[in-house]
C-alpha positions as CSV (number, residue, x, y, z in Angstrom):
1,M,-19.8,0.0,-4.2
2,D,-17.9,1.8,-7.0
3,E,-17.0,-1.3,-9.4
4,E,-13.8,0.1,-11.1
5,Q,-12.0,0.9,-7.5
6,L,-13.6,-2.7,-6.6
7,V,-11.6,-4.1,-9.5
8,K,-8.5,-1.5,-8.8
9,V,-7.9,-2.5,-5.3
10,Y,-8.2,-6.4,-6.1
11,K,-6.0,-6.3,-8.8
12,A,-3.3,-4.0,-6.7
13,L,-3.9,-6.6,-4.2
14,G,-3.5,-10.0,-6.0
15,E,0.0,-9.2,-6.3
16,P,2.0,-10.6,-3.5
17,T,4.6,-7.9,-3.2
18,R,1.8,-5.7,-2.5
19,L,-0.1,-7.7,-0.2
20,K,2.9,-7.8,1.9
21,L,3.4,-4.2,1.3
22,V,-0.4,-3.7,2.7
23,K,0.0,-6.1,5.5
24,A,3.5,-4.3,6.7
25,L,1.7,-1.2,6.6
26,V,-1.5,-2.7,8.9
27,S,0.4,-2.5,12.0
28,A,2.6,0.5,11.0
29,P,1.1,4.1,10.8
30,Q,3.2,5.1,8.3
31,M,6.4,4.3,6.6
32,A,9.1,5.8,4.6
33,C,10.3,4.2,1.0
34,Q,13.4,2.9,2.8
35,D,11.5,1.5,5.5
36,I,9.6,-0.9,3.1
37,A,12.1,-1.2,0.8
38,E,14.1,-2.9,3.7
39,K,10.9,-4.6,5.2
40,L,10.0,-6.5,2.1
41,D,13.9,-6.5,0.8
42,I,13.1,-4.7,-2.6
43,Q,16.6,-3.9,-4.3
44,A,14.8,-1.4,-7.4
45,N,13.7,1.5,-6.4
46,S,11.9,1.5,-9.6
47,T,10.1,-1.7,-8.4
48,L,8.9,-0.3,-5.2
49,T,7.9,3.0,-6.8
50,H,5.9,1.1,-8.7
51,H,4.2,-0.7,-6.5
52,L,3.3,2.3,-4.3
53,K,1.8,4.0,-7.3
54,L,-0.4,1.1,-7.9
55,L,-1.4,1.4,-4.1
56,T,-2.2,4.5,-4.2
57,D,-4.0,4.7,-7.5
58,C,-6.8,2.6,-6.0
59,G,-7.4,4.3,-2.9
60,L,-5.6,2.3,-0.6
61,L,-2.6,4.0,0.4
62,V,-2.2,7.8,0.9
63,V,1.4,9.7,0.3
64,E,2.8,12.2,2.6
65,K,5.4,14.1,1.4
66,E,7.7,15.6,3.5
67,G,10.8,17.6,2.5
68,T,12.6,14.8,0.4
69,Y,11.0,11.8,2.1
70,R,7.6,10.3,1.6
71,Y,5.9,8.4,4.1
72,Y,3.0,6.2,3.0
73,S,0.0,5.1,5.4
74,L,-3.0,3.3,4.9
75,Q,-6.5,4.5,4.0
76,K,-8.3,2.2,6.5
77,D,-11.6,3.1,5.2
78,V,-11.0,1.5,1.6
79,L,-9.4,-1.5,3.2
80,K,-12.2,-2.1,5.5
81,K,-14.9,-1.8,2.8
82,Y,-12.4,-4.0,0.4
83,A,-10.5,-6.1,2.6
84,P,-11.5,-6.3,6.1
85,T,-9.6,-9.8,6.9
86,L,-6.3,-7.7,6.2
87,I,-7.2,-5.4,9.1
88,S,-8.3,-8.1,11.7
89,E,-5.0,-10.6,10.9
């Protein structure tokens, strides 16, 4: 097990907003930034960007760019490895 990634994943999921974000993406194949902001009621783009960057850096999220839009989806294999209970909820 990669201890560095383990620490990053648990640190990222230890923050309530990021945990809600991951839970929201469990039921959706992918979401755009605007959809995530609306679902989680995040007003500041910089706040959302910060959370998305941390989740992407630890390997939990993948970003797909399409024009000016960015779509985020879960790396389910990483989630299954480090936090399998989130998938079964």
